[in-house]
C-alpha positions in Angstrom: -0.1 0.0 0.2 1.3 3.3 -1.1 1.4 6.3 1.4 -1.4 8.1 -0.5 -3.6 5.1 -0.4 -2.6 4.5 3.3 -3.8 8.0 4.6 -7.0 7.6 2.5 -7.8 4.1 3.5 -10.7 2.8 5.5 -8.4 1.9 8.4 -7.0 5.4 9.0 -10.3 6.9 8.7 -11.6 4.5 11.3 -8.6 5.4 13.6 -9.6 9.2 13.2 -13.2 8.4 14.2 -11.9 6.3 17.1 -9.6 9.1 18.4 -12.3 11.7 18.1 -14.9 9.8 20.1 -12.6 7.9 22.5 -9.6 10.2 23.2 -10.9 13.5 22.3 -14.3 12.6 24.0 -16.3 14.3 21.3 -19.9 13.1 20.4 -20.3 11.1 17.3 -22.2 13.8 15.6 -19.6 16.2 16.2 -17.0 13.7 14.8 -19.2 13.0 11.7 -19.4 16.9 11.1 -16.0 17.5 11.5 -15.0 14.6 9.0 -18.0 15.2 6.5 -19.8 12.0 7.1 -23.1 11.1 8.3 -23.6 9.6 11.9 -24.3 6.1 10.5 -21.1 6.0 8.8 -19.3 7.0 12.1 -21.1 4.3 13.8 -19.8 1.5 11.2 -16.2 3.0 11.5 -16.4 2.8 15.2 -17.1 -0.9 15.0 -14.5 -1.4 12.4 -11.9 0.2 14.7 -13.0 -1.9 17.4 -12.9 -5.2 15.5 -9.1 -4.4 14.0 -7.7 -3.5 17.4 -7.2 0.1 16.6 -8.2 1.0 20.0 -8.8 -0.5 23.4 -10.6 0.5 26.4 -9.7 -0.7 30.0 -12.1 -0.6 32.9 -10.9 0.7 36.1 -12.4 -1.7 38.6 -10.7 -1.1 41.7 -12.0 -4.6 43.3 -9.5 -6.5 40.8 -6.7 -6.6 43.4 -9.0 -7.8 45.9 -9.9 -10.9 43.7 -6.3 -11.6 42.8 -5.3 -11.7 46.2 -8.4 -14.2 47.1 -7.5 -16.3 44.2 -3.6 -16.6 45.5 -4.8 -17.4 48.9 -7.3 -20.2 47.8 -5.3 -21.8 45.2 -1.5 -20.9 46.2 -1.1 -19.6 42.6 -0.4 -16.2 40.8 -3.4 -14.9 39.5 -4.0 -11.9 37.3 -7.5 -10.7 36.7 -7.9 -8.6 33.4 -10.5 -5.6 33.8 -12.9 -7.1 31.3 -16.4 -8.6 31.8 -17.3 -11.7 29.8 -20.0 -10.9 27.1 -23.7 -12.2 27.5 -24.0 -12.3 23.7 -22.0 -14.9 22.1 -21.5 -12.8 18.9 -19.3 -10.8 21.2 -17.1 -13.8 22.2 -14.4 -13.4 19.4 -13.8 -9.6 20.6 -13.7 -10.8 24.3 -11.0 -13.5 23.3 -9.2 -10.8 21.4 -8.7 -8.6 24.5 -7.9 -11.6 26.9 -5.2 -12.6 24.6 -3.9 -9.3 24.1 -3.7 -8.5 27.8 -2.2 -11.8 28.5 0.7 -11.0 25.8 1.2 -7.6 27.6 1.7 -9.6 30.7 4.1 -11.9 29.3 6.4 -9.7 27.4 6.2 -6.4 29.5 8.4 -5.0 32.2 8.9 -7.6 34.7 7.1 -9.8 32.0 6.8 -13.7 32.5 8.9 -14.7 29.4 12.7 -13.7 29.2 15.3 -14.2 26.7 16.8 -17.7 26.1 14.0 -19.7 27.5 12.3 -23.0 26.4 8.6 -22.2 25.6 6.0 -24.8 25.0 2.3 -24.0 24.0 -1.0 -25.6 23.4 -3.5 -24.3 20.9 -7.1 -22.6 20.4 -8.5 -19.1 20.0 -7.1 -17.5 23.0 -3.5 -18.9 22.4 -3.8 -17.7 18.9 -4.7 -14.3 19.9 -1.7 -14.2 22.3 0.8 -15.1 19.5 -0.5 -12.7 17.2 -0.3 -9.9 20.0 3.3 -10.6 21.0 5.6 -7.7 19.7 8.1 -9.0 16.8 11.7 -9.3 17.5 11.2 -9.0 21.5 13.0 -12.1 22.5 16.3 -13.8 21.0 17.6 -17.4 21.4 14.5 -19.1 22.3 13.2 -22.6 21.8 9.7 -23.2 20.9 7.6 -26.4 20.8 3.9 -27.7 20.9 2.6 -29.7 23.9 -0.2 -30.8 22.0 -1.1 -32.7 18.9 -4.3 -33.0 17.0 -4.8 -35.0 13.5 -8.1 -33.4 12.7 -7.9 -29.7 12.5 -9.6 -28.5 9.2 -11.8 -26.0 10.8 -9.4 -24.2 12.9 -6.0 -24.4 10.8 -5.0 -21.2 12.2 -5.5 -22.3 15.8 -3.6 -25.6 15.5 -0.6 -26.0 17.6 1.7 -26.7 14.3 0.3 -23.2 13.0 0.9 -21.7 16.3 4.5 -22.6 16.8 5.4 -21.6 13.3 3.7 -18.0 14.0 5.7 -17.8 17.0 9.1 -18.5 15.5 8.3 -16.0 12.7 7.5 -13.5 15.4 10.7 -13.7 17.3 12.6 -14.6 14.1 16.2 -14.3 15.1 18.7 -16.9 13.7 19.1 -18.3 17.2 15.6 -19.2 17.8 14.6 -23.1 17.4 11.2 -24.2 16.7 9.9 -27.6 16.2 6.5 -28.4 15.3 4.5 -31.2 13.4 1.2 -31.8 12.0 0.4 -35.4 11.6 -2.2 -37.1 9.4 -5.0 -38.7 10.5 -4.0 -42.2 11.5 -0.4 -41.7 11.8 -0.6 -41.4 15.8 -1.7 -44.7 16.5 -2.8 -47.8 14.7 -4.4 -49.6 17.5 -5.6 -46.5 19.8 -2.9 -47.6 22.2 0.6 -47.5 20.9 2.3 -44.7 18.7 3.2 -45.6 15.4 6.8 -45.8 14.5 6.2 -42.5 12.4 5.0 -40.6 15.4 7.0 -42.2 18.2 10.3 -40.0 17.9 8.4 -36.8 17.9 6.1 -38.0 20.8 9.5 -38.8 22.7 10.9 -35.4 22.0 7.8 -33.5 23.0 7.5 -35.3 26.3 11.2 -34.8 27.1 10.9 -31.1 26.2 8.2 -30.5 28.3 10.1 -31.9 31.4 12.7 -29.1 30.8 10.8 -26.0 29.7 10.7 -22.9 31.3 7.3 -21.6 30.5 4.0 -23.4 29.1 1.2 -21.4 27.8 -1.9 -23.5 28.0 -5.6 -23.2 28.0 -8.4 -24.8 30.1 -11.7 -26.2 28.9 -14.6 -28.0 30.3 -14.2 -30.6 27.7 -17.7 -30.7 26.9 -17.3 -28.0 23.8 -15.2 -27.2 21.0 -12.6 -29.4 19.1 -11.9 -31.8 22.0 -15.7 -32.4 22.6 -15.8 -33.1 18.6 -13.1 -35.8 19.1 -15.0 -37.6 22.1 -18.0 -37.9 19.7 -16.3 -40.1 17.6 -18.4 -43.4 17.1 -15.1 -45.3 18.3 -14.6 -43.4 21.4 -17.8 -43.4 23.0 -17.9 -40.2 24.8 -19.8 -41.9 27.7 -16.2 -43.1 28.8 -15.3 -39.6 29.8 -18.6 -39.1 31.4 -18.1 -42.3 33.6 -14.8 -41.5 34.4 -16.0 -38.1 35.9 -14.2 -35.7 33.6 -14.6 -32.2 34.8 -12.3 -30.6 32.6 -9.2 -30.7 29.9 -5.9 -29.4 29.5 -3.5 -30.3 26.4 -6.1 -33.0 25.4 -5.6 -34.7 28.8 -9.4 -34.8 30.5 -9.2 -34.9 34.5 -11.7 -35.6 37.2 -12.2 -34.1 40.6 -8.9 -35.8 42.1 -6.8 -34.5 39.2 -6.4 -37.9 37.7 -5.2 -37.8 34.1 -7.9 -39.9 32.2 -6.4 -39.7 28.7 -5.0 -43.5 29.1 -8.3 -44.9 30.3 -10.3 -43.6 27.1 -10.0 -46.1 24.4 -9.0 -45.1 21.0 -8.2 -41.3 22.2 -4.7 -41.8 21.3 -5.7 -42.5 17.6 -6.8 -38.7 17.2 -5.0 -36.5 19.6 -2.1 -36.6 22.2 -0.8 -34.1 24.8 2.1 -33.9 27.5 0.8 -35.7 30.6 -0.7 -33.8 33.5 1.9 -35.0 36.0 4.8 -33.4 33.8 2.6 -30.0 34.2 2.4 -30.6 38.0 6.1 -31.6 38.3 7.0 -28.2 36.4 4.8 -26.1 38.9 6.6 -28.0 41.8 10.1 -27.2 40.3 9.2 -23.4 39.9 8.7 -23.4 36.3 5.7 -21.1 35.0 2.8 -22.9 33.6 0.5 -20.2 32.7 -3.2 -20.9 31.9 -5.2 -18.4 30.2 -9.0 -18.9 30.5 -12.6 -17.7 31.3 -16.1 -18.3 31.0 -18.9 -19.4 32.9 -18.8 -22.8 31.4 -15.2 -23.3 32.4 -15.4 -22.4 35.9 -15.6 -26.0 37.3 -12.6 -26.9 34.9 -10.5 -24.0 36.3 -11.1 -24.5 39.9 -10.2 -28.2 39.8 -7.2 -27.6 37.5 -6.0 -24.9 39.9 -6.7 -27.3 42.9 -4.6 -30.0 41.3 -1.8 -27.8 41.0 -1.6 -28.3 37.2 -0.8 -24.5 36.7 1.1 -21.9 38.6 -0.4 -18.7 37.0 -3.8 -18.0 35.9 -5.0 -15.1 33.6 -8.4 -14.7 33.5 -11.7 -12.2 33.4 -13.1 -10.4 36.3 -16.4 -12.5 36.2 -14.6 -15.9 36.3 -12.3 -14.6 39.1 -15.2 -13.6 41.2 -17.1 -16.8 40.6 -13.9 -18.7 41.6 -13.6 -16.7 44.8 -17.2 -17.3 45.8 -16.5 -21.0 45.4 -18.8 -21.8 42.4 -16.6 -24.4 40.9 -16.7 -26.7 43.8 
């Protein structure tokens, strides 16, 4: 895009509108008049600016520190509560996920952040992790080692959220010559032939992934209830029989590893699950936490509160980045 095209672009016009309304505190009708636009166009440009991250609005909620202190006391973790409230309308979920990911990225890389030069970084996948990766600043870190902690064979719907894609994106983001990245996207049927043992094709990568997880400095993971999304799609496979997970008492899932109230890793007990997905054992995450490594979960939402509660109680993670509503519900004991 040329300079002339840039200054006349929709993005710049949307930025002007956002600046007038949110920085200069003008009324929309005043901004419309100053730019020679009608009010409806100004409203559409504001929505465009918000969708493309041209500005952000942070709520000043004084009780957040109290929520963090209570979460730290309850779960013996480092909790960071983002000053945003989970939307009621599902159409607003992508914007919420984007804000949560952007905030998490600032906490990871900012002054005194959780990531340092020369570290080993392991990541999972999903929409929130994707937003974190996209929001990290280019060239901020050097001499890193990046690997996925999770493998999925069926990702046609969400290729941009796959671990393979996110490792590659993160390698490009930090793209100095010293940074190493290892990722794989196995074809269906190449993880296991019998649903129990890894194939020769996959065995070497699996061994390397598991060993890397034991030596990582920082893991960035999501937490899900296991009842929605891609993991739920896998459990619905005719040869897996979702009732296995239900009978075993699944309350949540991290790294494709379902767990119950006691924090037991249910992955080995669910027949044929190894045929479709893999992930680092939950005991490895617990060992990392015990050894002072950072296992950072970024998650929120009413449907995840129980899963988050038992993940924290089981000490799978050392840090939680979440939204205000989720933090408050956890403080009230709603996950128990």
